[in-house]
Backbone bond lengths (Angstrom), bond angles and torsions (degrees), N, CA, C in turn:
res aa  C-N    CA-C-N  psi(-1)  N-CA   C-N-CA  omega(-1)  CA-C   N-CA-C  phi
1 M - - - 1.550 - - 1.482 109.13 -
2 G 1.388 115.19 -32.39 1.496 120.14 -171.84 1.582 104.06 -69.18
3 V 1.275 121.22 -33.61 1.470 117.18 -175.13 1.409 114.38 -69.97
4 E 1.434 121.29 -14.41 1.470 124.43 173.05 1.467 112.18 -64.85
5 Y 1.320 112.84 -27.54 1.598 115.55 -170.59 1.508 107.30 -114.71
6 E 1.393 116.86 14.48 1.502 114.52 -169.84 1.656 107.82 -64.97
7 G 1.371 109.86 124.40 1.415 115.35 174.09 1.549 115.64 83.73
8 V 1.389 113.15 -7.69 1.520 122.69 -176.69 1.493 113.17 -115.87
9 G 1.250 117.59 -59.10 1.459 127.55 -170.68 1.455 113.77 81.85
10 P 1.341 117.99 167.86 1.456 122.14 -175.52 1.557 111.17 -72.75
11 A 1.351 120.52 151.18 1.460 122.57 172.10 1.458 109.71 -59.06
12 H 1.323 115.71 160.97 1.567 120.59 -176.95 1.536 108.20 -58.93
13 G 1.364 118.55 -40.66 1.531 121.10 -173.90 1.441 108.28 -70.09
14 E 1.362 121.33 -35.52 1.501 121.41 176.74 1.527 109.61 -72.41
15 L 1.265 117.33 -40.42 1.583 118.99 -178.65 1.461 106.57 -62.90
16 E 1.284 121.72 -39.60 1.454 126.14 -175.07 1.595 108.67 -67.37
17 A 1.363 110.87 -43.25 1.465 117.83 177.55 1.547 113.84 -58.85
18 V 1.360 110.31 -41.58 1.374 113.18 -179.58 1.549 116.17 -69.61
19 L 1.366 115.48 -41.02 1.534 119.26 169.94 1.532 110.37 -57.02
20 A 1.248 116.98 -48.05 1.501 118.17 -178.67 1.519 115.09 -55.24
21 A 1.378 110.80 -40.65 1.421 119.51 -174.19 1.564 111.61 -69.87
22 R 1.226 116.09 -23.02 1.449 121.77 -173.47 1.576 114.14 -88.42
23 Y 1.402 115.20 -9.48 1.467 122.41 -177.24 1.641 105.18 -107.45
24 G 1.377 105.30 171.72 1.501 112.98 172.54 1.416 114.68 -70.83
25 A 1.281 119.89 169.30 1.499 123.65 175.59 1.490 113.06 -55.02
26 G 1.385 111.86 119.47 1.484 117.00 175.55 1.447 116.79 83.95
27 V 1.274 121.63 -9.18 1.453 128.97 -173.38 1.561 106.69 -69.83
28 Y 1.320 113.87 -48.35 1.493 117.74 -174.59 1.505 108.03 -62.74
29 D 1.370 116.65 -41.89 1.521 117.21 -178.26 1.515 110.17 -62.22
30 K 1.314 118.06 -37.98 1.497 117.96 179.37 1.596 112.64 -69.58
31 L 1.385 116.53 -34.19 1.421 120.97 174.39 1.633 112.13 -65.33
32 K 1.413 111.86 -43.00 1.421 117.82 178.91 1.585 113.94 -61.77
33 A 1.349 113.97 -34.23 1.389 116.85 -174.22 1.505 113.26 -85.09
34 A 1.380 115.54 -9.13 1.522 123.89 -170.79 1.539 113.99 -72.09
35 R 1.259 117.39 152.03 1.478 120.49 173.13 1.611 106.46 -122.30
36 V 1.240 121.12 114.69 1.470 125.23 -178.58 1.439 113.49 -120.58
37 A 1.302 116.31 133.52 1.581 118.26 179.04 1.381 107.32 -110.80
38 V 1.350 117.18 140.49 1.480 121.51 167.79 1.535 108.99 -116.15
39 A 1.369 115.18 125.74 1.308 119.91 -176.32 1.626 105.98 -107.35
40 G 1.340 115.18 107.36 1.467 122.64 -177.44 1.445 106.00 105.44
41 L 1.358 114.92 128.78 1.601 114.39 -176.19 1.539 105.88 -126.13
42 G 1.382 114.72 47.00 1.449 115.64 172.90 1.475 111.62 -95.09
43 G 1.371 117.51 -140.04 1.467 117.66 -178.63 1.549 121.05 -54.10
44 L 1.363 109.84 -36.77 1.533 116.87 174.93 1.514 107.66 -75.77
45 G 1.352 115.24 -67.65 1.476 121.42 -169.27 1.503 116.91 -55.03
46 S 1.412 115.89 -43.35 1.447 112.07 -177.90 1.581 112.84 -66.44
47 H 1.302 112.65 -32.56 1.528 114.49 176.31 1.503 112.91 -72.83
48 I 1.285 118.57 -34.01 1.471 124.96 177.82 1.545 107.75 -61.12
49 A 1.379 113.76 -53.02 1.515 117.48 -177.92 1.431 112.96 -60.37
50 V 1.344 124.20 -37.45 1.363 128.43 -175.50 1.566 104.09 -73.10
51 A 1.234 121.10 -44.90 1.558 119.84 178.89 1.497 114.21 -63.05
52 L 1.306 116.21 -35.10 1.467 120.42 178.67 1.599 110.53 -79.66
53 A 1.210 116.20 -27.28 1.510 119.22 172.38 1.495 108.18 -66.99
54 R 1.381 117.48 -45.47 1.528 120.57 -174.63 1.573 108.15 -57.06
55 V 1.331 114.27 -48.58 1.464 116.45 -176.22 1.526 117.85 -75.31
56 G 1.326 113.51 -2.97 1.403 115.87 171.55 1.604 117.65 93.27
57 V 1.371 115.86 27.07 1.522 117.47 171.13 1.489 108.53 -62.77
58 G 1.388 119.93 128.52 1.352 122.59 -164.92 1.596 116.60 -69.00
59 F 1.412 113.16 -34.23 1.391 117.71 -177.78 1.483 110.29 -137.89
60 L 1.335 117.80 125.01 1.487 125.31 178.21 1.422 106.48 -116.13
61 F 1.260 114.78 131.67 1.540 125.93 171.72 1.500 113.91 -110.31
62 L 1.337 118.54 106.98 1.419 121.12 -170.19 1.552 111.81 -104.79
63 V 1.320 117.88 124.34 1.470 118.65 -178.79 1.527 110.76 -122.91
64 D 1.308 115.10 127.13 1.467 122.09 167.46 1.441 112.70 -172.67
65 F 1.264 122.60 140.03 1.436 133.65 -169.80 1.652 109.91 -84.77
66 D 1.324 112.16 -25.21 1.482 111.23 -164.36 1.577 111.95 -89.59
67 V 1.395 109.97 177.15 1.539 120.95 176.42 1.524 103.97 -108.97
68 V 1.351 114.28 162.65 1.394 126.07 170.46 1.520 114.68 -70.93
69 E 1.359 120.30 124.86 1.467 123.44 174.53 1.394 112.13 -114.53
70 P 1.303 118.22 157.31 1.490 120.15 174.93 1.519 115.85 -50.15
71 S 1.388 119.33 -32.71 1.368 120.07 -177.34 1.539 109.89 -74.66
72 N 1.242 118.72 -8.09 1.561 120.97 174.17 1.386 114.21 -77.81
73 L 1.369 117.11 -27.14 1.527 117.88 -165.03 1.488 116.85 -68.54
74 N 1.263 118.85 -9.43 1.510 119.23 -179.16 1.520 112.35 -86.97
75 R 1.218 119.35 -3.49 1.447 124.13 -178.43 1.479 115.97 -147.23
76 Q 1.263 124.61 -13.35 1.444 126.63 -177.37 1.473 117.09 -109.55
77 S 1.308 118.69 149.85 1.423 121.00 -174.09 1.526 114.96 -74.06
78 Y 1.221 118.41 60.61 1.543 122.29 172.24 1.461 111.43 -133.32
79 F 1.336 115.94 178.76 1.344 127.28 -167.84 1.504 111.20 -122.63
80 V 1.301 124.57 157.84 1.375 127.14 179.60 1.497 111.79 -55.54
81 G 1.362 118.28 -40.17 1.448 125.52 176.31 1.515 111.54 -63.22
82 D 1.268 117.77 -20.87 1.487 120.02 178.00 1.583 115.44 -79.30
83 V 1.249 116.71 -7.16 1.511 118.46 -177.97 1.517 108.82 -58.85
84 G 1.298 114.81 133.98 1.545 119.35 178.87 1.473 110.46 94.47
85 R 1.347 119.16 -18.39 1.519 119.53 -172.39 1.566 106.97 -91.33
86 L 1.411 110.79 148.44 1.481 112.77 170.17 1.599 111.10 -54.98
87 K 1.289 114.82 135.96 1.460 120.13 176.76 1.542 111.38 -55.62
88 T 1.304 115.22 -40.13 1.470 118.71 -179.06 1.544 111.12 -56.25
89 E 1.385 112.35 -46.60 1.488 118.05 -176.01 1.550 110.45 -71.22
90 A 1.248 116.34 -45.00 1.410 122.49 178.73 1.619 111.67 -55.51
91 L 1.276 116.08 -51.12 1.431 123.25 -177.04 1.556 111.90 -70.29
92 R 1.411 113.15 -35.97 1.465 111.04 175.75 1.486 113.74 -67.00
93 E 1.248 118.94 -31.10 1.477 121.19 176.85 1.487 109.73 -70.88
94 Q 1.319 114.18 -39.25 1.458 115.78 -179.86 1.555 112.75 -63.29
95 I 1.364 112.96 -40.41 1.502 118.98 -175.17 1.599 107.77 -71.39
96 E 1.321 119.04 -31.54 1.459 122.46 177.24 1.520 108.35 -65.04
97 A 1.272 113.09 -40.01 1.595 115.86 174.49 1.440 119.99 -67.99
98 I 1.300 113.65 -23.89 1.566 126.40 178.65 1.492 110.13 -82.20
99 N 1.378 116.52 -56.94 1.445 121.98 -179.00 1.450 110.12 -144.77
100 P 1.313 118.54 100.30 1.430 120.46 -178.04 1.512 114.42 -73.28
101 L 1.346 117.30 -5.75 1.496 121.67 173.11 1.539 114.08 -72.42
102 V 1.343 115.03 -15.53 1.472 115.53 -172.88 1.571 107.55 -91.01
103 E 1.260 113.34 134.27 1.478 119.39 170.98 1.492 112.20 -80.22
104 V 1.167 122.48 122.60 1.537 130.28 173.56 1.404 115.73 -109.34
105 A 1.374 117.76 123.83 1.389 124.04 170.41 1.521 107.06 -119.04
106 V 1.373 118.55 144.54 1.394 121.34 -177.97 1.617 113.95 -130.81
107 R 1.178 120.14 153.93 1.403 123.73 166.28 1.511 113.00 -141.38
108 A 1.337 113.67 119.78 1.431 123.39 179.00 1.431 117.33 -83.39
109 V 1.334 117.39 68.25 1.537 123.50 -167.67 1.517 101.09 -140.11
110 R 1.303 112.29 152.17 1.518 121.89 170.45 1.477 108.07 -79.04
111 V 1.327 116.71 131.93 1.454 123.01 176.70 1.523 111.07 -75.44
112 E 1.298 116.49 118.34 1.451 122.81 -178.49 1.489 109.88 -132.08
113 E 1.354 115.31 166.49 1.505 118.04 -173.70 1.539 110.53 -59.48
114 H 1.301 120.97 -36.61 1.402 125.47 -171.64 1.630 111.57 -74.70
115 N 1.421 119.71 -19.22 1.500 117.50 -180.00 1.420 111.49 -112.64
116 I 1.332 122.63 2.65 1.537 125.72 -170.07 1.547 106.86 -63.42
117 V 1.378 120.28 -53.66 1.480 120.29 177.39 1.351 114.93 -54.27
118 E 1.354 122.36 -47.46 1.318 132.10 -179.15 1.552 111.97 -62.50
119 L 1.164 115.31 -40.58 1.544 119.67 -176.97 1.478 111.11 -74.48
120 F 1.356 121.82 -41.33 1.426 122.00 -164.54 1.538 110.00 -115.73
121 G 1.303 121.02 6.56 1.443 121.43 166.61 1.460 111.38 -62.81
122 G 1.470 111.96 141.15 1.388 108.64 -179.93 1.591 113.95 101.14
123 C 1.320 113.39 -24.18 1.465 118.68 -177.03 1.539 111.73 -89.57
124 D 1.219 116.23 152.42 1.482 126.46 173.33 1.450 119.39 -76.12
125 V 1.277 112.42 -44.71 1.432 125.77 -179.69 1.541 111.18 -138.89
126 L 1.273 115.79 140.76 1.433 124.50 174.88 1.575 110.40 -118.98
127 C 1.460 118.73 119.05 1.356 120.18 179.82 1.531 104.66 -97.77
128 E 1.312 117.57 115.43 1.477 123.01 176.38 1.499 109.26 -79.36
129 A 1.374 121.06 120.65 1.351 127.91 177.98 1.530 115.17 -137.52
130 L 1.270 116.14 41.32 1.453 118.99 -178.95 1.400 110.67 -91.12
131 D 1.455 114.20 161.12 1.502 117.07 -175.94 1.585 114.16 -93.15
132 D 1.258 113.35 -33.07 1.458 115.32 -178.40 1.552 115.70 -81.35
133 Q 1.321 118.74 130.99 1.470 119.23 -177.58 1.469 114.74 -61.35
134 E 1.317 117.51 -40.08 1.524 114.05 -179.19 1.496 112.52 -69.73
135 A 1.507 118.80 -32.56 1.336 119.85 179.05 1.599 110.40 -67.85
136 K 1.384 112.58 -38.55 1.508 120.75 -179.02 1.489 105.40 -58.94
137 A 1.304 119.50 -50.23 1.459 122.65 -173.12 1.576 111.59 -67.19
138 G 1.301 111.28 -34.79 1.491 114.61 -178.68 1.471 113.09 -74.22
139 L 1.404 115.88 -34.70 1.488 119.06 173.70 1.505 113.68 -66.80
140 V 1.277 116.41 -37.89 1.480 117.58 -174.27 1.555 105.62 -75.23
141 S 1.292 121.27 -45.78 1.513 121.97 -176.09 1.483 109.72 -66.87
142 T 1.367 120.42 -44.40 1.385 125.40 178.99 1.580 116.23 -61.83
143 A 1.327 112.33 -43.31 1.504 121.27 -177.97 1.558 104.09 -71.97
144 L 1.274 125.77 -41.43 1.445 122.30 -177.02 1.554 108.24 -69.78
145 A 1.357 118.79 -40.49 1.396 115.82 178.05 1.568 117.02 -74.70
146 G 1.327 117.66 -34.25 1.442 118.62 -178.33 1.583 114.50 -91.58
147 L 1.220 118.83 -13.93 1.484 123.46 -179.03 1.439 108.00 -129.82
148 P 1.362 124.65 73.86 1.408 127.36 -177.15 1.517 119.51 -57.39
149 G 1.301 114.61 -21.99 1.507 117.96 177.13 1.519 114.34 -91.36
150 L 1.310 118.19 -0.82 1.399 120.73 -172.55 1.631 109.20 -89.70
151 K 1.305 116.84 137.64 1.388 122.66 172.04 1.548 108.19 -96.61
152 V 1.394 114.73 130.55 1.410 121.84 -179.35 1.441 112.64 -111.29
153 V 1.349 124.09 124.05 1.354 130.16 172.56 1.558 110.24 -110.76
154 A 1.337 112.53 108.69 1.395 121.40 -176.26 1.507 115.90 -109.92
155 A 1.388 118.52 173.83 1.520 119.87 179.78 1.473 106.40 -138.22
156 S 1.483 107.37 154.56 1.435 115.49 175.89 1.543 108.88 -156.15
157 G 1.287 116.29 116.27 1.436 122.04 177.52 1.536 114.11 78.46
158 M 1.312 115.35 108.26 1.487 123.80 176.49 1.524 115.06 -163.85
159 A 1.234 116.37 12.85 1.539 119.29 -178.38 1.596 109.94 -73.31
160 G 1.361 110.10 169.96 1.387 120.17 169.90 1.611 115.34 68.67
161 Y 1.392 118.11 -153.10 1.401 116.35 178.57 1.565 107.04 -137.12
162 G 1.301 113.37 45.44 1.477 115.73 169.84 1.470 110.14 -72.33
163 S 1.297 117.46 178.23 1.430 120.50 -172.93 1.641 114.07 -60.23
164 A 1.325 110.29 129.00 1.438 110.48 179.56 1.491 114.70 -72.12
165 N 1.246 117.97 -14.85 1.491 124.04 176.68 1.531 115.41 -61.64
166 S 1.284 115.29 -24.16 1.467 121.43 178.37 1.524 113.31 -77.17
167 I 1.356 119.57 -8.82 1.473 124.38 -177.77 1.491 106.52 -87.56
168 R 1.333 117.79 127.72 1.373 120.38 -177.20 1.567 112.50 -152.09
169 T 1.278 120.02 171.60 1.518 123.65 -177.93 1.526 103.83 -111.94
170 Q 1.334 114.52 130.11 1.502 117.57 175.65 1.530 111.08 -130.44
171 R 1.282 117.81 137.13 1.487 117.18 170.53 1.469 115.10 -85.18
172 R 1.321 116.76 111.25 1.363 123.96 -175.87 1.389 120.47 -81.64
173 L 1.398 114.59 -46.28 1.511 128.08 172.21 1.421 113.33 -128.87
174 K 1.282 124.22 -176.69 1.472 130.53 -178.80 1.484 105.96 -52.48
175 N 1.332 120.79 -54.76 1.544 130.26 -174.74 1.431 109.71 -107.06
176 L 1.230 129.50 11.43 1.387 129.33 -177.49 1.553 115.39 -120.49
177 Y 1.337 111.63 119.50 1.546 116.17 175.78 1.557 103.94 -120.07
178 V 1.334 111.70 144.73 1.516 119.25 178.83 1.438 109.80 -129.82
179 C 1.367 115.42 131.30 1.505 123.21 -177.04 1.464 108.70 -113.44
180 G 1.303 122.04 143.31 1.409 121.54 178.48 1.624 109.28 139.82
181 D 1.346 113.70 -175.18 1.394 118.26 175.65 1.494 116.77 -91.19
182 G 1.464 111.99 -5.90 1.451 115.51 176.40 1.622 114.21 81.33
183 E 1.225 111.20 4.96 1.547 115.41 -177.40 1.478 110.18 -125.15
184 G 1.415 111.93 150.92 1.390 117.23 -179.07 1.531 116.98 66.09
185 C 1.364 117.04 -160.31 1.389 120.22 -179.28 1.472 108.51 -88.49
186 G 1.321 117.18 152.90 1.470 119.60 -171.93 1.520 115.69 -78.15
187 G 1.372 111.86 -35.98 1.617 113.48 -165.33 1.602 107.93 -98.27
188 S 1.242 109.89 175.47 1.558 115.85 -179.68 1.516 112.97 -68.75
189 G 1.376 116.56 -10.93 1.470 120.87 175.94 1.483 109.02 -92.80
190 M 1.278 119.05 42.21 1.406 121.50 -179.89 1.568 117.63 -58.69
191 K 1.248 122.75 130.53 1.448 127.66 -173.18 1.608 113.77 -100.10
192 D 1.421 109.06 -12.77 1.478 111.58 -179.90 1.444 113.06 -76.12
193 T 1.471 115.64 101.63 1.460 122.33 -171.55 1.484 110.75 -70.55
194 K 1.241 123.35 -24.17 1.442 129.06 179.78 1.570 107.16 -70.42
195 S 1.310 118.22 -38.37 1.415 124.60 177.17 1.526 110.58 -76.11
196 V 1.352 115.65 -37.98 1.538 119.52 168.92 1.460 113.17 -50.14
197 G 1.411 113.68 -54.33 1.351 117.69 -179.99 1.496 121.80 -58.94
198 E 1.423 107.25 -38.87 1.531 112.22 -177.26 1.558 108.54 -72.47
199 Y 1.370 117.21 -34.26 1.405 117.75 -170.77 1.499 115.27 -111.08
200 M 1.371 113.30 11.99 1.487 118.79 170.76 1.559 111.91 61.52
201 G 1.345 115.09 49.65 1.483 116.57 168.70 1.432 112.52 79.52
202 F 1.443 108.04 -153.45 1.521 125.04 -175.04 1.461 114.24 -104.43
203 M 1.321 120.56 107.98 1.501 122.34 178.52 1.491 116.23 -115.19
204 A 1.251 118.58 143.87 1.498 120.70 -176.24 1.520 113.89 -57.99
205 P 1.301 124.07 -45.44 1.539 116.72 -166.28 1.504 114.72 -64.08
206 R 1.461 115.80 -39.86 1.464 111.94 -174.08 1.556 107.08 -76.69
207 V 1.224 120.80 -33.16 1.517 120.95 170.09 1.471 112.67 -55.63
208 Q 1.351 118.37 -48.97 1.391 123.56 -178.62 1.521 112.13 -62.75
209 I 1.355 113.51 -35.88 1.473 118.46 174.64 1.461 113.20 -57.59
210 C 1.413 112.85 -48.81 1.436 117.11 -179.65 1.584 112.91 -68.03
211 A 1.315 110.59 -37.32 1.562 111.37 173.15 1.600 111.27 -62.56
212 G 1.192 115.62 -36.08 1.439 118.66 174.29 1.564 113.31 -61.33
213 H 1.279 115.57 -39.53 1.467 121.12 174.93 1.533 109.52 -57.89
214 Q 1.403 115.73 -48.69 1.397 121.59 -179.79 1.478 116.07 -62.05
215 A 1.322 111.71 -41.33 1.550 115.60 -179.62 1.521 107.81 -70.98
216 N 1.304 117.72 -35.91 1.573 119.30 -178.60 1.425 105.79 -67.35
217 M 1.332 121.81 -48.40 1.409 121.90 -178.54 1.585 114.49 -59.03
218 T 1.346 107.88 -34.87 1.600 113.10 174.59 1.428 108.55 -66.61
219 L 1.280 124.07 -37.81 1.433 124.67 -177.71 1.563 106.82 -63.90
220 R 1.279 111.92 -50.21 1.522 122.63 -175.87 1.598 107.03 -52.50
221 L 1.305 113.27 -48.16 1.510 117.04 -177.55 1.585 106.15 -68.71
222 L 1.267 124.37 -37.21 1.462 121.68 -177.73 1.511 107.64 -70.84
223 A 1.325 118.92 -27.58 1.526 120.20 -177.60 1.540 105.62 -87.40
224 G 1.357 122.51 -1.20 1.404 123.36 177.80 1.460 117.68 87.99
225 L 1.348 113.60 23.06 1.543 126.54 176.33 1.474 107.18 -100.37
226 E 1.296 125.98 110.39 1.560 124.30 -178.91 1.436 114.05 -100.75
227 E 1.242 119.70 -10.44 1.457 118.49 179.02 1.551 111.72 -84.13
228 A 1.295 118.22 145.90 1.446 121.05 -173.92 1.541 113.13 -76.01
């Protein structure tokens, strides 16, 4: 069957029909109509965006000011040829190759308190995937206060190669869900040197597991399921 599409791939209508057929009744339509933002496109955000694109979320808004560096390649969804490129542009190109049905918008800006409401207004779900603890807390608190209809799926603690069984999703507030093990710093830029020494730095699998939790919780919310 694969030979039939070799080098071409299915037409958009056929691809959409295949995706719709693989989900429960009405689920694909909900995903297609959804608007999801991802703030931070590192180890968490890049994998969240790819997962949501694969299942057919209709609109993805990707925000990150940074460029791809060689030190990112061990845990982030980028390629050697992306080094030096804006993460927003590299990931948009990757998503277009994965699922051309997804509309992707990007902003290469730093997320700060003054631009949070402007950036993420109009989105259904915001996936928080920033590195800096202060920035993470500021984004969550400002988004929840300024955008009362927005669901926020955040992360805390996922570095190293400790047991993956400690990573889970919890509902902390009405519109806030937190994924991770709840220990140490949330992002891949973890500053806790004790934790780094104990868990041997930043590894892809545990970060991807946490990103999977965030993507899955986002899908649950889009499907109308609000319990973690």
